C-alpha positions in Angstrom: 3.6 11.1 -11.2 0.1 10.8 -9.7 -1.8 7.6 -10.2 -5.6 7.6 -10.0 -7.0 5.7 -7.0 -8.9 3.3 -9.4 -5.6 2.5 -11.1 -3.9 1.7 -7.8 -6.9 -0.4 -6.8 -6.7 -2.3 -10.0 -3.0 -2.9 -9.6 -3.4 -4.2 -6.1 -6.3 -6.5 -7.0 -4.4 -7.8 -10.1 -1.5 -8.7 -7.9 -3.8 -10.5 -5.5 -2.9 -8.2 -2.6 -6.1 -7.9 -0.7 -4.2 -7.6 2.6 -2.3 -4.6 1.2 -5.6 -3.0 0.4 -7.0 -3.7 3.8 -3.8 -2.3 5.4 -4.0 0.9 3.3 -7.7 1.4 4.2 -6.8 0.8 7.9 -4.0 3.4 7.8 -6.4 5.9 6.3 -9.1 5.2 8.9 -6.8 4.9 12.0 -4.0 7.1 11.1 -1.4 4.6 12.3 0.5 1.8 10.6 0.9 0.0 13.9 -2.9 0.1 14.7 -3.9 -0.8 11.1 -1.5 -3.8 11.1 -2.9 -5.0 14.4 -6.4 -4.6 13.2 -5.8 -7.1 10.3 -3.4 -9.4 12.3 -0.2 -8.3 10.6 3.1 -7.4 12.3 4.3 -3.8 12.0 7.4 -4.8 10.1 5.2 -6.8 7.6 3.0 -3.8 7.3 5.9 -1.5 6.5 7.0 -4.0 3.8 3.5 -4.1 2.4 3.4 -0.3 2.3 6.7 -0.3 0.4 5.1 -2.8 -2.1 2.2 -0.4 -2.5 4.6 2.5 -3.1 6.3 0.5 -5.9 2.9 -0.2 -7.5 2.0 3.4 -7.2 5.3 4.6 -8.8 5.6 1.8 -11.3 6.1 4.2 -14.2 9.5 3.5 -15.6 10.1 7.1 -16.4 9.4 8.1 -12.8 12.6 8.3 -10.7 10.8 9.4 -7.5 11.9 7.2 -4.6 9.4 5.6 -2.3 9.8 7.2 1.1 
């Protein structure tokens, strides 16, 4: 199931996850999780965990069985 970008943004902001949003923007700009994490002062394992959190928000539809990979 596709979620509109505005919906994902609303979910991230509602959860108080500005760092997640910064990370997502950094990955989009830099093309690398490691570089994006370093840019915002986050470790790569923490960035991977944050991306998994974003994936869960993105696929939060209870009827959607698609795994976050």
